[in-house]
Every structure is written in structure tokens, then in C-alpha cells.
C-alpha positions, -999 to +999 in steps of 0.1 A: -568-168+661-530-169+668-533-206+679-551-215+647-524-197+626-496-215+645-514-248+639-519-240+602-482-231+598-471-263+617-494-284+595-480-268+564-444-274+575-451-310+582-467-315+549-439-297+531-414-318+550-431-349+539-432-338+503-395-329+503-387-362+520-408-381+494-391-362+466-356-371+479-367-407+486-380-411+451-347-398+436-325-420+458-347-450+452-343-448+414-325-482+412-353-501+428-384-483+416-409-497+391-395-476+363-367-501+358-391-529+351-413-511+326-392-523+296-402-560+295-396-564+257-433-574+253-448-549+229-481-533+237-505-538+208-531-515+193-516-484+208-508-449+196-475-432+204-473-394+203-439-382+192-426-347+199-401-336+172-384-303+163-399-279+138-371-285+113-379-322+111-415-313+104-408-286+078-384-307+058-408-337+057-384-359+077-408-365+105-435-377+081-411-401+064-400-415+098-436-419+110-447-435+078-418-460+078-423-469+114-461-473+111-456-496+080-431-517+099-453-522+130-488-522+115-492-559+123-489-550+160-515-522+157-488-497+168-491-462+153-468-433+159-480-398+152-470-362+155-478-350+190-487-316+175-471-297+203-446-268+204-411-283+201-403-268+235-434-282+253-426-287+290-432-324+299-430-315+336-461-293+333-482-314+310-470-349+315-486-357+348-520-346+334-517-367+303-509-339+279-473-347+272-458-369+244-447-405+248-414-399+230-397-365+229-367-352+209-348-324+225-313-312+235-295-330+263-300-302+288-337-299+281-342-337+285-320-341+316-339-314+336-367-340+338-346-365+357-350-352+392-388-351+390-388-386+374-407-373+343-386-395+320-375-431+321-340-446+326-334-466+294-318-500+287-294-485+262-274-517+257-305-532+239-304-505+212-289-513+178-272-478+178-254-484+211-223-500+197-221-474+169-226-442+189-199-421+206-197-428+244-193-391+249-226-385+232-243-410+256-225-393+285-247-363+279-276-383+292-258-400+321-269-397+357-250-413+386-266-423+418-255-446+446-226-459+425-251-467+398-251-452+363-283-445+344-290-432+309-321-412+302-316-404+265-305-418+232-282-395+211-292-386+176-270-357+165-242-335+178-246-298+179-218-273+177-215-238+163-201-236+127-192-207+104-216-202+075-204-179+047-211-168+011-183-180-012-195-157-040-190-127-016-153-133-012-132-106-029-119-116-063-083-112-052-086-131-019-059-156-031-034-128-034-044-107-004-061-131+020-042-164+020-011-157+040-003-194+046-009-203+009-032-232+018-060-222-006-083-214+024-093-177+026-078-162+058-111-146+067-128-179+073-097-195+089-088-170+115-109-147+137-084-119+134-087-120+096-125-122+097-125-092+120-102-073+096-122-082+066-155-072+084-140-038+092-131-033+056-167-042+044-183-019+070-159+010+062-164+007+024-202+005+026-209+032+052-223+004+075-248-007+049-231-041+046-213-062+071-188-091+073-193-113+103-226-108+120-240-126+151-262-118+180-235-115+206-260-116+235-266-153+226-249-171+255-248-204+237-225-191+210-207-163+229-196-187+257-171-203+234-149-172+236-147-176+274-141-213+272-113-209+248-093-190+274-100-212+304-135-203+314-162-229+321-198-232+333-196-256+362-165-273+375-159-308+390-150-341+375-183-343+356-185-305+350-217-305+370-205-290+402-230-261+406-210-246+435-180-241+412-190-215+385-162-205+362-169-179+336-144-156+353-117-183+358-082-184+342-078-160+313-114-160+303-115-122+303-097-124+269-129-138+255-146-106+267-120-086+247-129-106+216-166-099+220-160-062+223-138-062+191-163-082+171-191-058+182-172-029+169-177-041+133-214-048+138-243-026+148-266-024+179-286-054+166-259-076+179-269-067+215-303-084+210-318-112+189-324-093+156-294-108+138-303-143+148-338-139+134-327-122+102-295-141+094-311-164+068-325-136+047-297-111+052-270-136+043-291-144+012-294-108+003-257-102+007-261-078+036-240-103+057-209-122+045-209-147+074-225-158+106-222-186+132-249-211+139-256-248+142-256-273+113-292-283+116-304-250+101-284-254+068-316-262+049-331-228+060-302-209+046-303-228+014-340-221+010-335-183+015-305-182-009-323-203-035-353-179-034-329-149-037-313-164-068-348-170-083-356-134-078-325-125-097-337-145-127-325-181-123-347-211-127-355-231-095-330-258-104-303-233-113-309-213-081-308-244-059-275-256-074-260-221-071-271-218-035-255-251-026-223-241-044-220-207-027-231-214+009-201-228+027-201-243+061-169-250+081-155-253+115-152-220+135-120-200+128-089-201+150-085-176+178-054-155+185-037-169+216-032-133+227-069-126+228-065-096+205-081-096+171-055-070+159-029-097+163-025-110+128+009-127+131+009-144+166+001-180+174-034-192+173-056-216+193-086-238+184-118-223+196-136-244+222-173-241+216-205-247+236-223-276+221-249-302+228-263-336+219-299-339+207-317-371+212-348-391+222-362-397+257-393-416+268-419-401+291-426-417+325-463-411+318-465-432+286-489-461+287-468-479+261-431-479+272-421-509+252-437-496+220-421-462+227-387-479+231-392-497+198-399-464+182-366-450+196-348-481+183-363-475+149-356-438+148-319-443+158-313-471+133-286-467+107-311-461+078-332-434+097-302-415+111-286-415+076-319-402+061-321-376+088-285-365+081-292-361+044-325-343+048-317-321+078-279-318+075-275-328+111-242-342+123-249-378+134-237-392+167-235-426+151-199-431+140-208-453+110-231-427+095-208-398+104-178-414+087-199-424+056-213-389+053-178-375+058-167-338+057-181-317+085-198-347+101-166-365+107-150-333+119-177-326+144-177-362+157-139-358+163-144-324+180-167-341+205-144-369+212-113-346+215-130-323+240-132-293+216-170-292+222-181-282+257-213-301+260-240-282+278-242-294+314-271-318+318-284-303+350-315-281+358-293-254+372-281-246+336-313-226+332-299-200+357-268-194+336-283-177+305-297-144+318-266-132+337-243-144+309-263-129+280-269-097+298-232-092+303-224-101+267-249-076+255-233-050+278-199-057+263-212-051+228-233-020+238-203-006+256-181-004+225-209+006+201-221+035+223-186+045+234-194+041+271-159+029+281-171+008+310-153-023+299-122-009+282-097-025+307-090-061+314-097-056+350-132-042+343-140-073+321-127-096+349-149-078+374-179-081+351-173-119+347-170-123+385-203-106+388-218-130+363-205-159+383-220-144+415-254-138+399-255-174+387-245-187+421-271-166+438-298-176+414-290-213+420-283-213+457-298-182+473-329-172+454-341-207+451-334-217+487 
């Protein structure tokens, strides 16, 4: 019995070793494997390409327009692209090997790049794409993977994501010009400076007995909350490419000041900021006037407009009048400036630009597709000037194509420059990022809960520093210990 058990264990270890070796070999051999020769330029004919897009593209009708236009252009080849009819977060790693995944998928850079190590997506000949010369190199860098002194790209950028401030212009106080424009630049202080937004939010909360609020955001959302730590020197992973998963930096430099900011913001909110309620309800509550402002990404602009339009219709306006009023009163701008001191009570001191967590959404091609050349042709078509421009107009995305970005102007141009200037911390394109969110979000929720329930656990700078060191350790353990 014992001999059989030993033999079984030995056999298992040998097989496991072979599998591990094969996995390592397949990754190292990327430059010479057959994936590099799949793009011959010769289109497969009479094939169907399944395209996985996000829900917003479907709801706005953009995906239908894209598919219809592509199918018309390639009907002579018998190539048809259709909606994959899958959840936007479908895991290619799980379904792809069994033929259930899409041929082309549109997701954020961190979601796409997690498929690289398992060879679930194809390295792409990006120089062949029309968009290549017109797209920010920093956007393409989000899909870059280096190996054996070779650089490969596994995605094609479409749009840049960064948090922005959304607010209701018609909810500004009538005397804001006299009382809330200290620098006389015709920009309300409460949307220009975090310290003023905090002060204005406190005024709204105090005057409404906490029935209405100023700035509201789920502070447990690590994607948005991380910017407060980045702005004072924190980071996710270190190293030249910011992908060194042995160097975790939420506690580094003066990042604890970001923890202070989160506690102060929580004090003018309610316990909903410790979980996801505010995120889910922000569209309707901003429309109802319960919230003055929130922070989110530009691609959901149309959802705010829809809710605000419906609210104005309920108040008696026609559909056209309501739509026009909604577009006039919903203002989107870059996030406010932070006090250099890390104290929102500091109204007069110097300020710094907030460095925010961002990302780059784009297209990738599944390694399991039977039509790689037709799939690449679809990606070329979808990232062309005309389709990116249409996507920007219909979905309010910020294009990664410089020509479209500059033509659309306004926030698009600003976001493009923020990326190139390094004011957007692009989510690391490594699988280990998945281990970051739970420790970080738990800590941010604890900071908010601490002040709202008067627990006093994180009242001192040292206690916040210790909390962040614990976050770093938990992330390190999840990556290197628990998964070993």
C-alpha cells in the first residue's frame, strides 16, 4: 500500500514537473512558435468571427453599427462578424480551449494581458495596422511584453480610461462666483480643488441633515481610491516597467497622506461609501439631485445623460428639452487638484495634480480562432479613423488615436496628454494585479468606516502607515506565498 502511494506521488510529481517545464518552454519559445506565422495576410473566406464587446457598446447601438459596416465591407469574402453574445467579462482562459471563447475580444489592458502567459491570445503585427502611426506609443505600451530581448504586442488600443469628475452645474450655489472662485478664473473652486469640494460637501450635508450630499463615491473602489496614494508617492509595483511584483509600494514615500484624504472625504459621506452602493446608484442619485458630484470614467457619460434626461422629463420637459438640458448641466472635467499638505482643511497652501489609476481598453485576438487573418482585418477596421471617431461620438470614450483625440478636442485632448505626461498610472499588465484589489479595497473601506463610526483606529499618520504596510504584505503574500 505504502509502495503504491509512493509510486503514485512520484508519478504525479514527474507529470507535474513536465507540465511546468512545458509551460515555461512554451512561454520562452514565444518568438519561434507557430503563433507568429498565423498572420499571413491571406483572408479566410466564408467564416464567422465572434466579437466580444462591452455592454455600453451594445446598449448605445455602436456595436451593431460596427458589425453592419464591417459585414458590408467584407461581404464579397463571405466574412461575417457577429456579437459573441457573452458576458463582457467572459474568461477566455476558461472557455477558449474548448471553443467557447470569442475570436476577437475588447477589454481593459490588465484583463487582456493576463492571457499572455497561457498563450491564450496572439502576438500581433501592429505595424501593419492603419492606426499604428496615429496612436500613442504609451497606449501601445500597455500591451507590451518583453522576452529574450524581443518585444511583442498583444493588444490594439482603442480608448484611454481615467477617472474624471462628473457634476451638476445646475446644483451649484447661485453665488458661487462671489464665494467659490478665490482665483477669479471663472471655474468654481469646488470642482477645481479637492479641499473646496470637501468644504462644499460638508456645507451641503450639514444644511440637509445628511439627506443630500456633495461629492459621493464608493471609497472602497481600489481603482479610484488608489490615486490618492499615487499622488503622494505610492505605487502598485516598482521596477523600470512598473511590473516588478516583488516591489509593492502602496506604503512607500508619503502615500499615507492619501489615507488622510480618504478619511476626510468619508466624513462628508455615509456608510454607503464603504461598499458598492454609491457606485451602483450614482447615475440615478446624481439625476435626482441627491449627489452633487462623483468620480468615474468617461465611457459611462451616456448613462448619466440618460438618467438625467428621464428626470427632467418627469419634471415636465419634453424629451428634446430634457435631453438638451441634461447635456447642458452634466459637466465632466479633470479631477480636482490635491493639497500638497495632504490635508483637505488646507485651503490656502500649494496644490498638486492628482495622479490617477487608469487603463487602456483595446482589442485582442484569441489564440483559438480559426480565422486569425479575418480577425486581424476586423481589428484593423474597428480601429480605423472613422470607426474610432464614431465610437467617441456615440460612447463618449477618450480615443487613443491622436488624430481623433485632437479633432474631438476638450477632455479627449486633455486625457491623451495626461497619459503621455505620466499623470495616468496605467494598470500594470500582469496577472498579479488581481491580487492587489482585495487587500487595498478592504483597507480603504476600513479607513472610511473608521471615521464614520468614530472607531479612532486610523487617526494618526503612523496608524495609516502601518495599515498600508499591511496592505503591501498581504499583496506580497497572495502573490508569492499563497500561490507558491
